[in-house]
C-alpha positions in Angstrom: 10.6 -5.6 -2.8 12.9 -2.9 -4.3 12.7 -1.2 -0.9 12.7 -4.4 1.1 15.9 -6.1 -0.4 17.9 -2.9 -0.5 17.8 -3.0 3.4 17.1 -6.7 4.1 19.5 -7.0 6.9 17.7 -4.5 8.9 14.1 -4.7 7.8 11.2 -5.4 10.0 7.8 -6.6 9.0 4.9 -5.8 11.3 2.6 -8.8 11.7 -0.4 -8.7 13.9 0.9 -5.8 16.0 4.4 -7.5 16.5 7.6 -6.7 14.7 8.9 -9.8 13.1 12.6 -9.6 12.0 12.8 -10.7 8.4 16.4 -11.9 8.4 15.5 -14.6 11.0 13.5 -16.2 8.4 15.3 -15.3 5.2 17.9 -16.9 2.9 19.5 -14.9 0.1 21.5 -16.4 -2.7 23.4 -14.4 -5.2 23.1 -16.2 -8.5 25.8 -14.4 -10.4 28.3 -11.6 -9.8 25.4 -9.2 -10.9 22.7 -8.0 -8.7 20.4 -11.0 -9.5 19.2 -12.7 -6.3 17.0 -15.3 -5.0 15.3 -14.6 -1.5 12.9 -16.5 0.8 11.3 -14.7 3.8 8.5 -15.5 6.2 6.1 -12.7 6.0 3.8 -13.8 8.9 2.0 -16.8 10.4 -1.5 -18.1 9.9 -4.2 -18.4 12.6 -3.0 -21.8 13.5 0.7 -20.8 13.4 1.8 -22.0 10.1 4.3 -19.9 8.3 3.4 -17.8 5.3 6.4 -17.7 2.8 7.4 -15.4 0.1 10.1 -15.9 -2.5 11.8 -13.5 -4.6 13.7 -13.9 -7.9 15.3 -11.1 -10.1 17.4 -8.1 -9.8 18.1 -6.6 -6.4 16.4 -3.1 -6.1 14.5 -3.7 -9.3 12.4 -0.8 -10.4 9.5 -2.9 -11.7 8.2 -5.9 -9.6 5.4 -8.5 -10.1 3.8 -10.3 -7.3 2.0 -13.6 -7.6 -0.3 -15.1 -4.9 -1.2 -18.6 -5.7 -3.9 -19.3 -3.2 -6.1 -17.5 -0.8 -8.9 -20.0 -0.5 -7.7 -23.3 0.7 -10.0 -25.4 -1.5 -8.7 -23.7 -4.6 -5.5 -25.5 -5.2 -4.2 -25.1 -8.7 -2.7 -21.5 -8.3 -0.2 -23.1 -5.9 1.2 -25.0 -8.8 1.5 -21.8 -10.9 3.2 -20.0 -8.1 5.8 -22.7 -7.4 6.5 -23.1 -11.2 7.2 -19.2 -11.4 9.4 -19.6 -8.2 11.4 -22.3 -9.7 11.6 -21.3 -13.4 11.3 -17.6 -13.8 14.3 -15.8 -15.1 13.2 -12.1 -14.9 14.8 -9.6 -17.4 17.2 -6.9 -16.1 15.3 -4.3 -14.1 12.5 -6.6 -13.1 11.8 -9.1 -10.4 9.0 -11.3 -9.1 7.7 -12.1 -5.6 5.8 -15.3 -5.2 3.6 -16.2 -2.2 2.3 -19.8 -2.9 -0.4 -19.6 -0.3 -1.7 -16.9 1.9 -4.0 -19.5 3.6 -1.9 -22.5 4.8 -4.4 -23.6 7.2 -7.2 -23.7 4.7 -4.8 -25.4 2.2 -4.0 -28.1 4.8 -7.7 -28.7 5.5 -9.1 -28.3 2.1 -11.4 -25.4 3.3 -12.2 -22.0 1.6 -11.7 -20.3 5.0 -8.8 -19.9 7.3 -8.1 -21.5 10.7 -10.8 -19.2 12.3 -13.5 -19.8 9.7 -12.9 -16.4 7.9 -13.1 -16.0 4.1 -9.7 -14.0 3.6 -10.9 -12.4 0.4 -13.8 -10.9 2.4 -11.6 -9.7 5.3 -9.7 -6.7 3.7 -10.5 -3.3 5.2 -12.5 -1.6 2.5 -15.8 0.4 2.5 -17.6 -2.8 1.3 -16.4 -4.9 4.2 -19.3 -6.9 6.2 -19.4 -9.1 9.1 -22.5 -10.7 8.2 -22.9 -14.4 7.7 -20.9 -15.7 10.5 -20.5 -19.4 10.2 -20.8 -19.3 6.3 -17.9 -20.0 4.0 -18.1 -16.4 2.9 -17.8 -14.7 6.5 -15.7 -11.5 6.3 -14.6 -11.9 10.0 -15.3 -10.1 13.2 -13.7 -6.9 11.9 -12.1 -5.7 8.9 -8.5 -6.8 8.6 -8.9 -8.9 11.6 -7.1 -12.0 10.5 -3.3 -12.6 10.8 -3.1 -13.6 7.2 -4.6 -10.4 6.1 -2.4 -8.4 8.4 0.7 -10.0 7.2 0.0 -9.4 3.6 -1.1 -5.9 4.2 2.3 -5.1 5.9 4.2 -7.0 3.2 2.4 -5.3 0.4 2.8 -1.8 2.0 6.7 -2.6 2.0 7.0 -4.2 -1.4 4.5 -2.0 -3.3 4.5 -4.3 -6.4 3.7 -2.8 -9.8 1.5 -5.7 -10.8 -0.2 -8.3 -8.7 -1.8 -11.5 -9.9 -4.1 -13.1 -7.4 -5.1 -16.6 -8.5 -8.5 -18.1 -7.7 -10.9 -20.8 -9.0 -13.3 -21.8 -10.5 -15.1 -18.8 -12.4 -12.7 -19.0 -15.4 -12.0 -15.3 -16.1 -9.8 -12.3 -15.7 -11.4 -9.7 -13.4 -12.1 -6.3 -14.8 -10.9 -3.8 -12.6 -9.9 -0.7 -14.8 -6.6 -2.1 -15.7 -7.3 -2.6 -19.3 -3.8 -3.4 -21.0 -2.6 -5.6 -18.1 -5.9 -7.4 -18.1 -6.0 -7.8 -21.7 -2.5 -9.4 -21.8 -3.5 -11.7 -19.0 -6.6 -12.8 -20.9 -4.7 -13.3 -24.1 -1.8 -15.4 -22.5 -3.9 -17.4 -20.0 -6.7 -17.9 -22.7 -9.4 -16.6 -20.4 -12.3 -14.0 -20.9 -12.4 -10.7 -19.0 -15.5 -10.0 -16.9 -16.6 -8.3 -13.7 -16.0 -10.5 -10.7 -18.1 -9.2 -7.8 -18.5 -10.3 -4.2 -21.9 -8.9 -3.5 -20.8 -5.9 -1.5 -23.2 -2.8 -1.7 -23.2 -0.6 -4.7 -20.8 2.4 -4.5 -18.5 0.4 -2.1 -15.1 -1.3 -2.7 -15.0 -5.0 -2.6 -13.3 -6.3 0.7 -10.8 -8.1 -1.4 -7.0 -8.0 -1.8 -7.2 -6.6 -5.2 -9.7 -3.9 -4.4 -7.9 -3.0 -1.2 -4.5 -2.6 -3.0 -6.1 -0.7 -5.9 -7.8 1.8 -3.5 -5.1 2.1 -1.0 -1.8 1.6 -2.9 -3.1 1.8 -6.4 -0.7 4.6 -7.4 2.0 2.1 -7.2 0.6 -0.6 -9.4 -2.4 -2.6 -10.5 -4.0 -5.7 -8.8 -6.0 -8.3 -10.8 -7.9 -11.5 -9.9 -7.3 -14.5 -12.0 -9.9 -17.2 -11.9 -9.0 -20.6 -13.4 -11.7 -23.1 -14.2 -12.7 -25.8 -11.8 -10.1 -28.1 -13.3 -7.0 -27.4 -15.1 -4.4 -29.7 -16.8 -0.9 -29.9 -15.1 0.5 -28.2 -18.2 -1.9 -25.4 -18.1 -1.4 -24.6 -14.2 2.3 -24.8 -14.5 4.0 -23.8 -17.9 1.2 -22.0 -19.6 -0.1 -20.1 -16.7 3.2 -19.5 -15.3 4.8 -18.1 -18.7 1.6 -16.3 -19.3 1.5 -14.3 -16.1 5.2 -13.4 -16.6 4.7 -12.4 -20.1 1.6 -10.4 -19.4 3.6 -8.5 -16.8 6.6 -8.1 -19.0 8.9 -9.8 -16.6 10.0 -12.7 -18.8 
């Protein structure tokens, strides 16, 4: 984001092999005379043509940025409420900012399905050493090729530009904070979200990297930050998925 907002008027995001001009989809509001801004961009479109939106709140050019992804699987709804609460209520402290993507899977969200509009599990589609195309037709199919889906491509392009310092990717229903080698960040998430820490695997072969967003980021752009999976329980209260989780993620990232 700190690289994106600094040149927002001229920035291109490459999505599915095409250049999409961000300003055509962006609105920026300066909240005060300072460099605090609120921004909305369309980072790409889904397999069925639905927009994938990202929202920013915080200092323009902030040296420390959090990204919150509310949903990747369309039948895991509660993280969207968290993302929207953060979008609407976060007040990042000076020197920080937060990007919010309520859903990466608007097709699955509309249909209530885990997979995207082409039947691909987006959290098995990331181009890592552990990607597999086995299981076509199942709800865990990783797609015809690694990184094949427009949603994955859009997020890869966006993350490559934004390079957040912390990523919180919200899922359900395993009720845990994923252990991924980011001890202090993970422990803060566990404490503020009242969740245990444990390994969250996807069944990829031993010695390979999971074909997930968090594993891809850690292995590809990990020098820029840490990506962690948050798993809510199957059911959460309205208060938990809004104020408790929203504030907890911001506090864990030291944004709020």
